[in-house]
Wavefront OBJ file of the C-alpha trace (Angstrom):
o trace
v 28.632 30.868 200.984
v 28.394 29.200 197.570
v 29.651 31.085 194.517
v 28.240 31.183 191.011
v 31.237 29.140 189.825
v 29.674 26.025 191.344
v 26.335 26.272 189.516
v 24.944 26.608 186.034
v 24.242 30.121 184.780
v 21.459 31.598 182.638
v 22.367 32.249 178.988
v 24.389 35.402 178.411
v 22.968 37.506 175.549
v 23.065 41.050 174.186
v 20.810 43.763 175.599
v 18.352 43.643 172.708
v 17.792 39.900 173.050
v 17.376 40.265 176.812
v 14.773 43.023 176.372
v 12.784 40.923 173.884
v 12.793 37.930 176.243
v 11.769 40.175 179.145
v 8.931 41.658 177.070
v 7.643 38.156 176.265
v 7.710 37.255 179.960
v 5.973 40.522 180.838
v 2.969 39.467 178.736
v 2.523 36.407 180.956
v 3.149 38.408 184.135
v 0.459 40.927 183.218
v -1.947 38.110 182.350
v -1.270 36.567 185.769
v -1.958 39.921 187.441
v -5.280 40.234 185.623
v -6.147 36.662 186.628
v -5.367 37.440 190.286
v -7.657 40.476 190.011
v -10.409 38.223 188.640
v -9.847 35.708 191.445
v -10.099 38.486 194.020
v -13.339 39.647 192.409
v -14.740 36.116 192.632
v -13.604 35.910 196.254
v -15.597 39.049 197.065
v -18.659 37.309 195.638
v -18.290 34.088 197.609
v -21.197 33.139 199.845
v -20.398 32.939 203.551
v -21.270 30.780 206.538
v -22.600 32.074 209.846
v -20.637 30.779 212.821
v -21.723 29.899 216.348
v -20.597 32.042 219.271
v -17.073 30.692 219.822
v -15.053 31.712 222.872
v -11.265 31.991 222.637
v -8.754 33.010 225.288
v -6.656 36.146 224.957
v -4.212 38.006 227.168
v -7.060 39.269 229.351
v -8.959 35.975 229.540
v -11.917 34.510 227.625
v -13.147 36.531 224.673
v -15.963 35.994 222.221
v -14.988 35.630 218.582
v -17.123 38.678 217.779
v -15.025 40.709 220.223
v -11.724 39.590 218.680
v -12.624 42.002 215.867
v -12.238 44.886 218.354
v -15.136 46.781 216.783
v -13.848 46.225 213.255
v -15.928 44.554 210.568
v -13.270 42.326 208.981
v -10.791 39.887 210.514
v -7.942 37.746 209.167
v -6.748 34.896 211.382
v -3.561 32.912 210.899
v -3.689 29.553 212.677
v -0.170 28.937 213.992
v 0.930 25.303 214.335
v 1.710 24.280 217.909
v 3.683 21.453 219.505
v 3.303 21.131 223.261
v 6.581 21.607 225.092
v 8.609 22.691 222.051
v 11.224 25.376 222.594
v 10.710 26.624 219.038
v 7.381 26.206 217.329
v 6.904 25.508 213.619
v 9.682 27.232 211.707
v 7.421 27.939 208.751
v 4.775 29.602 210.931
v 7.415 31.481 212.907
v 9.047 32.789 209.762
v 5.714 33.586 208.134
v 4.336 35.631 211.036
v 7.625 37.493 211.498
v 6.904 39.389 208.258
v 4.023 41.329 209.758
v 5.676 44.026 211.834
v 3.409 46.933 210.888
v -0.284 46.158 210.698
v -1.757 49.641 210.995
v -2.226 49.646 207.215
v -5.330 47.514 207.883
v -6.998 50.210 209.997
v -8.398 52.246 207.068
v -9.910 49.014 205.737
v -11.780 48.344 208.979
v -9.807 45.112 209.379
v -7.591 43.326 211.889
v -5.037 40.480 211.704
v -4.415 38.144 214.653
v -2.862 34.758 215.436
v -4.769 31.809 216.888
v -3.022 28.680 218.110
v -3.835 25.454 219.930
v -1.265 26.212 222.624
v -2.243 27.329 226.150
v -2.536 31.101 226.259
v 0.337 31.657 228.719
v 2.721 29.630 226.557
v 1.396 31.206 223.374
v 1.931 34.738 224.675
v 5.411 33.840 225.901
v 6.274 32.525 222.450
v 4.794 35.646 220.846
v 7.124 37.796 222.932
v 10.056 35.449 222.344
v 9.860 35.793 218.567
v 8.912 39.476 218.630
v 5.472 39.243 217.012
v 3.471 42.471 217.025
v -0.004 41.068 216.445
v -2.267 39.741 219.201
v -2.360 36.005 219.912
v -5.351 33.960 221.061
v -5.681 30.372 222.227
v -8.267 27.891 220.993
v -6.987 25.108 223.272
v -10.327 24.889 225.088
v -12.518 25.560 222.075
v -13.433 23.628 218.912
v -12.802 26.807 216.917
v -9.376 25.783 215.566
v -10.517 22.321 214.525
v -13.690 23.709 212.955
v -11.603 26.209 210.985
v -9.250 23.573 209.541
v -6.449 23.773 212.127
v -7.004 21.040 214.747
v -4.633 20.233 217.594
v -1.595 18.495 216.117
v -2.665 19.622 212.663
v -1.375 22.134 210.182
v -1.615 25.865 209.647
v -4.396 27.778 207.952
v -5.751 31.222 207.136
v -9.371 32.174 207.659
v -11.185 35.423 206.942
v -14.312 36.636 208.718
v -16.919 39.356 208.451
v -18.825 40.732 211.452
v -22.297 42.219 211.373
v -23.144 43.256 214.914
v -22.678 40.144 217.034
v -22.979 37.832 214.067
v -19.750 36.449 212.599
v -19.419 34.900 209.153
v -16.616 32.825 207.673
v -15.878 34.159 204.202
v -12.649 32.481 203.021
v -10.158 29.780 203.970
v -6.867 28.441 202.675
v -3.951 26.312 203.837
v -0.668 24.995 202.488
v 0.708 26.990 199.563
v -2.495 29.016 199.483
v -1.004 31.115 202.279
v 1.811 32.319 200.014
v -0.311 35.183 198.698
v -0.054 36.761 202.161
v 3.723 36.436 202.178
v 6.433 38.640 200.740
v 9.266 36.144 201.264
v 8.464 33.641 198.524
v 7.597 36.295 195.899
v 11.004 37.835 196.611
v 12.754 34.473 196.354
v 10.873 33.654 193.144
v 12.473 36.722 191.533
v 15.951 35.250 192.018
v 17.620 33.460 189.091
v 17.828 30.201 191.074
v 14.390 30.607 192.668
v 13.540 28.570 195.749
v 16.015 25.817 194.909
v 13.399 23.209 195.795
v 13.458 19.784 194.177
v 9.888 20.187 192.902
v 10.694 23.494 191.214
v 10.800 23.572 187.409
v 14.357 24.787 186.802
v 16.908 24.448 183.983
v 19.288 21.524 184.136
v 22.198 22.193 186.459
v 20.308 24.661 188.671
v 20.870 24.139 192.419
v 17.911 22.190 193.774
v 17.933 21.588 197.494
v 15.384 22.539 200.161
v 17.504 25.465 201.327
v 14.674 27.482 202.842
v 13.069 24.524 204.596
v 16.401 23.499 206.096
v 16.896 27.026 207.357
v 13.457 27.095 208.975
v 14.286 23.970 210.992
v 17.828 25.000 211.824
v 19.356 26.757 214.842
v 19.274 29.932 212.741
v 15.645 30.288 213.803
v 16.813 30.734 217.384
v 19.532 33.161 216.291
v 17.097 35.257 214.296
v 14.083 35.256 216.592
v 15.597 34.631 220.011
v 15.994 37.206 222.807
v 19.506 38.147 221.648
v 18.471 38.706 218.036
v 19.315 41.986 216.442
l 1 2 3 4 5 6 7 8 9 10 11 12 13 14 15 16 17 18 19 20 21 22 23 24 25 26 27 28 29 30 31 32 33 34 35 36 37 38 39 40 41 42 43 44 45 46 47 48 49 50 51 52 53 54 55 56 57 58 59 60 61 62 63 64 65 66 67 68 69 70 71 72 73 74 75 76 77 78 79 80 81 82 83 84 85 86 87 88 89 90 91 92 93 94 95 96 97 98 99 100 101 102 103 104 105 106 107 108 109 110 111 112 113 114 115 116 117 118 119 120 121 122 123 124 125 126 127 128 129 130 131 132 133 134 135 136 137 138 139 140 141 142 143 144 145 146 147 148 149 150 151 152 153 154 155 156 157 158 159 160 161 162 163 164 165 166 167 168 169 170 171 172 173 174 175 176 177 178 179 180 181 182 183 184 185 186 187 188 189 190 191 192 193 194 195 196 197 198 199 200 201 202 203 204 205 206 207 208 209 210 211 212 213 214 215 216 217 218 219 220 221 222 223 224 225 226 227 228 229 230 231 232
């Protein structure tokens, strides 16, 4: 493990100076919070699109998209990247979904969170169990649903949100790439650290460590150690 002696350090100041600098940063942090509140308010006012009657495949066989809600009115779907025949699927998706171990907090909001992937359902469910996911998985291998929602076979990951009114299903929101970070607690935690994500694109002071540490970890054997059957 690297030590602080090998990297640059933030300036060392007295407590009063530190508190003034923190107070100045807090102004921007509060402004960002208010902006996120405004964005969420605009999101609630977005128009929506009615969807056709898609059929996915779950653990018990074919299931209509309207029934994936399981009688709830709101649904969040994470589209998990899939590579046929891979022992370990996308490290980013695997790490991302591993965060969600308790989803009952959605119940009072009449909402559900599930995973959809392009993989065959038997393989998808086996991978779900392998990595210890708690949410339900569904396959869109035999349906255009994934492609229509921005996650085609061989493509990337995505998040989609839906609203159900009876048997009618509406698509209300979509994001991909870094837009998914708002659902994550890992990157916000890492962003609190003095060295941040240590990515080359990150705006950091001169001398800060800048290497794709997290991305290397996601593609490393540590994924198997952390999520494999002997993990613990």
